[in-house]
MARVEXDO-494324 format. One line per field, with one value per residue (C-alpha): residue number from 1; residue in three letters; x, y, z. Coordinates in steps of 0.02 Angstrom, whole numbers. Layout:
BEGIN
pos <- [NUM	...]
code <- [ALA	...]
xx <- [X	...]
yy <- [Y	...]
zz <- [Z	...]
END
This chain:
BEGIN
pos <- [1	2	3	4	5	6	7	8	9	10	11	12	13	14	15	16	17	18	19	20	21	22	23	24	25	26	27	28	29	30	31	32	33	34	35	36	37	38	39	40	41	42	43	44	45	46	47	48	49	50	51	52	53	54	55	56	57	58	59	60	61	62	63	64	65	66	67	68	69]
code <- [UNK	UNK	UNK	UNK	UNK	UNK	UNK	UNK	UNK	UNK	UNK	UNK	UNK	UNK	UNK	UNK	UNK	UNK	UNK	UNK	UNK	UNK	UNK	UNK	UNK	UNK	UNK	UNK	UNK	UNK	UNK	UNK	UNK	UNK	UNK	UNK	UNK	UNK	UNK	UNK	UNK	UNK	UNK	UNK	UNK	UNK	UNK	UNK	UNK	UNK	UNK	UNK	UNK	UNK	UNK	UNK	UNK	UNK	UNK	UNK	UNK	UNK	UNK	UNK	UNK	UNK	UNK	UNK	UNK]
xx <- [1685	1765	1710	1818	1983	1903	1851	2021	2101	1986	2011	1871	1811	1803	1710	1584	1558	1541	1412	1311	1322	1261	1119	1062	1070	963	839	827	800	664	575	592	515	359	351	212	336	356	525	591	523	597	768	766	721	868	993	930	1005	1178	1172	1099	1242	1367	1291	1301	1485	1525	1436	1526	1694	1662	1603	1755	1875	1789	1801	1987	2029]
yy <- [-2022	-2026	-1848	-1775	-1804	-1740	-1579	-1558	-1536	-1390	-1205	-1094	-1044	-1226	-1276	-1137	-1188	-1371	-1325	-1230	-1379	-1498	-1380	-1360	-1547	-1579	-1444	-1524	-1697	-1629	-1559	-1727	-1812	-1707	-1738	-1840	-1965	-2120	-2160	-1984	-1986	-2157	-2109	-1947	-2041	-2159	-2018	-1898	-1995	-1990	-1801	-1766	-1869	-1768	-1607	-1674	-1724	-1550	-1462	-1572	-1537	-1349	-1347	-1446	-1333	-1177	-1239	-1275	-1102]
zz <- [3418	3248	3211	3350	3259	3099	3186	3269	3098	3052	3086	3152	2978	2921	3079	3050	2869	2920	3052	2921	2804	2939	2987	2806	2778	2932	2877	2706	2780	2895	2742	2654	2805	2779	2592	2517	2447	2556	2477	2511	2686	2726	2656	2755	2912	2891	2857	2990	3137	3057	3032	3204	3279	3175	3244	3421	3396	3328	3472	3598	3515	3512	3693	3751	3656	3718	3898	3876	3811]
END
């Protein structure tokens, strides 16, 4: 997981801001999926997996660090 080392360099505030950014990006992509534009929908579909994986990596990192504290 390449995101783990990236997250390890962030403080709590940065992690929180990054989580909000990921969530808003996913929300935007979900809206694009429902748009009438095939191009927008296809692009959103391709990008959504990446951002969902980023969210999963962040949640895993946070859970692991919370369990270790």
